[in-house]
N, C-alpha and C positions, 0 to 999 in steps of 0.2 A: 329554280330561279338562278340566273347567272349572278356572280358576285359583282356588285356595283363598285366603281372606283371611288376612292375617298374624295371628299369635296374640298374645294377652295372657294373663298368668297370672291365676289366679282372684282373687287379692287386688286386682289392678289393675281387673279387671272390676267387682268389688264397689265399689271407690272411685268408679268412673265412674257406676255405677248411682245412687249417692247424690247425685251432681251432676246427673244427667239427670232424676231424679225427686225434686225438692225437697219439703220439707214442704208439705202441702196437696194433693199429687197424690192422686187417688182410689185407694184400695187400695194406698197406698205401701208398706206393710209387705210385701206380697206381691211387690213389684217390686224390693226392695232386700235382702231376707233372703239368707242364705247359699245357700239352694236356688236363688234367682233368679240369683245369680252363677254357680253351677255350670251352670245351664240355658243362660245366654247363652254361657258358655265352650264348652259342648258344641255349640251352634249354629255358633259360629265354627270349632271344631275340624273339624267335618265339612263346613263350607261351605254350610250350609242358610241361604241368603240369597236373598231375592226375586230372581227372574230366573235363578237357577242350576239350577232344577229338581232340587234336592237337598232332601230333607225329613227332618225330625227326628221321632223317636218318643221318648217319655219314657225308654225303655230306653237310648237313647244317653247320657242324662244320668246315670242311676244306675250305669252300668257304666264310666263314665269315672273317671279318677283322676290324681294328679300323675305317676305313673310313665309313663303313656301320653302325657300332655301334654308332659312334659319330654324324654322319650327316644324316643318313637315319633311324632315330629311331622313326619316327612317326608311329602310329598304322597301317596305310595303307601300309607303306613300309615294316613293319615287317610281316604283313599278306601276302603280295605278296611274300616275301622271303620264308615264310613257304611253300607256294604252289610251287614256282619255285626258288630254291636256285641258284642265279647267282652272281658271284663275282663282287664286285664294288671296284675299287681302289686296294690297296695292301692287299692281303689276308694273313691269318695266316699260312696256310698249302697248299700244293699241293694235288691233288686228290689221289695220291698214299699213302697218310697218313691215308686214311679211315680205313685200317685194324687195325692200332694202336688204333684209337679212338674206333672202334667197339669191337675188341677182348680184348685189354688190359684195357682201361679205363672203358668202359661200362660193358662188360661181366665178366671180372675178378675182377674189382674194385668196381664200383658203384652198380651194381645189387646185388652181394652177401652181400654187406653191407647195403642193404635196401634203397639206395638213388634213385634208378631208377626202374621203373616198365616196363614190356614188354607187348605189345599189344597181346591179345589172338586171335587165329584164323588166323594168318598170317603165311603162309608156310615158312619154314626155307630158302628156295631158293628164296623167293620173295624179290624184291627190294623196296617194299613199306616201308614207315617210320613206325617204330614199338616201339619207346622208348619215355618215358616221365618221368619227375622228380616225385618222390613220393611227395604228397602234404605237409606232415610235413617237409620233407627235403627242399623243395622249399621255405617254410616259413622262413627258416634261412637266406635267401638272401634278405629279406625285408630291404631296405636302412634305414628305421626308427628304426630297431633293432640294437642297439649300446651298447658298453661298457659291463657293468655287466649283462644287460638284454640279450645280445647276448651269453655271456658265459653260463648263466643259461639255456637258451633255447637250446644251443648245447649239454650241459650235459644231459638235460631232454630227448632230442631226442636220444642220445646214450643209455641212460638207458633203453628206451623203445624198441629200434630197434636192437642194437647189441646183439649177443649171449653171454651167461654168460662167456665163456672162453675168448672172446675178451675183455669183460669188466674187467675181472680179470687182464689181461695183462696191460690194460690201467691204472688201479688203481695202480698196482705195479710200473709201470714206472713213473707215475705222482708222487707217493710218494718218489721215489728215487731222482727224479729231484728236488723236493721241498727241499731236504737236501743239495743241492749244496752250497758250501761256508762255511759249518760248519764241524767241526771235526765229525768223524763217530764213534760211540760207538759200539763195537762188543762184544757180550756176548757169552762166550765160553760154551761148554756143562757142564763144572764143576761149572759154575756160575761166574767164573772170567771174568773181562772185560778189554778191551784195547781200546785206542783211536787211530784211524787211520786218516791220513791227508785227507782233503777233496778231492773229485775227483771220477770219474767213476770206477777206479780200486778198490778203497776202498769200494765202494758200492757193487760191485760184490763179493769182498772178504767177506764182512759182510754177504751177502746172502748165500755164500758157507758154512760158519760156522753155521749160524742160521737156514737156510732153507734146504740146501742140506744134511748136515751131519745127522740131526735127521731123515730125510726121508729115506735115503738109507744105513745108517750104524746102526748096532744094538746098539753099545755102543761106541760112537765116542770120540776121544781125539785129540786135536790139538797139533801136534808135532812141527810144524814150520809154521810161517806166516811172510812173508816179504812184504814190501811195494815197490812201483815202483822205489823209489830212492835208492834201495839196503839196506834199513834200516830194521833190523830185529825187528818186532813188538812183536813176541812171539816165545819162544824156550823152550820146555819141556826137560830139561837136564836129568831128572830122567829116563824118558821113552827112550830117545835117547840112553843113555848108556846101559840100560837094554836090548835093542834090538840090540846093537852093530852096530848102524848105524853111518857111517862117513859122517857127514853133515858139510862140511867146505867150505869157500868162493872160493876155487880153483876148486870146482866141478860145474857141471851143475845142478842147483837146481830149483825147481818149486816155485811158489808163496806160495803154501800151501801144507803141508804134513799132512794127517789125518791118524790116526790109528783107526781101528775098533777092539775093544777088544772082540767082540762077546760074547758068553756065556761060552767059555772055551779057554785055550791056543791054542787048535787046530783050533779055529775060527779066529785067528789074521789075519788081512788084512791091507795092506798099500794102501793108495790112494794119488796119486800125482795129484795136481790140478794146472793148469795154468789159470790165470785170464786174459781175453782178453778184454781190452777196446779199443785198437787200433791194437795191433799186439802181436805175441808171443804165438801161439797155441802149443799143444803137437804134434810135428812132429815125424817122424820115428826116427830121430837122438836123439831127446830129450827123447823119450820113452825108447830107448836103454840105455841112461845114467841113467834114473830113475830105470830101471830094475837092472842095475849094483849096484846101491846103496842098493836096496832091497835084492839082492842076497848076499851081504856081511853080511846082518843080518840073513841069512838063509831063506829068503822068496822065495818060488818057484813062478814062473811067474803067476801061477794060483791063487795066493793069493795077486796079485798086480793089481790095476786099475789105469789107467791114464785118467784124465778128463780135458777137455777144457771147461771153464765156460765163458759164454757171458751174457750180460744184456738182450738181446732179439734177437729172430731169424730173425727179419726183419731189422737188422742193417747192415751197409756196411761192418763192420769188419768180420761178419760171412761169407759173400760171398768171401771176400778176403782170409780168412783162409781155406776155404773148400778144395782147391786143395792140401794143405800141411798137412792135419790132418792125424795122424797115424792110420792105420788099427788096429783094436782091441781095440781102445780107445773109450771113451764116450764123448758125448757133452751134456751140461746142460745149460739151460737158466733161469736166475733169475726171469724173468717175468712169467715163467711157471714151478714153483718149483716141481710139482709132476711128471713131464715128464723127461725121460732120453733117449737119442739116443745112440745106440750101433753101432759102425762101424765094422760089422762082417768081420773077416779076411779070411773066407773061406766059401764055400757053405754049406748050411744046410737047414733043413725044416723051412718054414716060420711060424712065430708065429702070433696068433691073426687074422687069415684069415678064421675063420669059425670053 
C-alpha cells in the first residue's frame, strides 16, 4: 500500500489555494472556490498524487465530508474510500455536483494551471478515475510547510509552472496591491507628477497614464484627470482652450481625457477613459456625452476613442460592467497593458484568424 500524504482540513486547503493562486491567475475563481478546496482535500484524502498510481473520480469529491475526513482518516479507511467512495455521515455535495467538480474546477481551473494531471489511455467516455495532483503542487499542502517557507514554495511553484502571461498579470496585481494605503505618484508623459489618494481607482488611473498612453498613443497629453471624490487632480488649461473643449462640472465627464497629438495636426485624437474599480464603465449614454464634448472642439467621431479601464479581467466588476459597455468602445486591463479589446459596432472581417 502506498504511503498516503498527511491531511489538512478543508479550511486550511482553501487558505493555501488563495496563496498559491494569487489575483491574476487565469481562471482563479475556479481554483480557489469552495468546490476547489473540497476537490484538493479529496485528492489528498485518497492519495491521488502523481507517481502513486491512485486516481480520483469526481464522485470521490462529492461523497466526502467532514465526518470521514475527521474520524475515518486512518490509512485503511482512506484506501477503502479510494476504491469504493461511499458517503459516511453528512457529505459536502450531492452527486449532481460532479459536473461542477469535473468541468469547472478540474478541467477549466486546475489542469490548465498545472496543478492536476490526467491519466493517459482512459477513453473520454469511461467512468474510470483519471485525475491526480501534480507532485510539486501536492507538496504545497504538506502541514509542515508553514509561514514564509510556504510563501516561498508557492512562488517557486508558480514561477516554474504558470505561463509567462499569467506570471506578468500576477506580478502586476501584486505590485499594485503592495501600494495600498500610500498616496500614488503618477508621472505624466511630459515628466510632471501628481499625487493621487490611495485606492484601486487611483492605481488604475496611474496605469492608464503611465502604461496605456505610451503604448496606444503616438504623442500623449493628459488633458484631464479626476479622482473618485470629484477632485480634479490635473487639468491642462492651455490645450483645453486651444482645442475649444468645454469641460465644466455640469457635464458628463470621464475620469481621464487624453489627447494624442500624433505627428501633425491632422493626427489629433481624443481619448475618454473611465476608470472602473467598482462601477462606472463607458455606457452608450456616456459615450454619446463624450462625443458631444469632442464635436464642440471639431473632432469627428472617427478621431475619438472611449476606453473603459479595469485592473484585471478576472475581477467581478468586469462581469458586472460587460452588459452595459458601449459598442464601438475599447476595454483595457492594467494587468495586461499590451492588450486592448475593441467592441466592434458592426460586422466586418475577423482579424488575426490566419
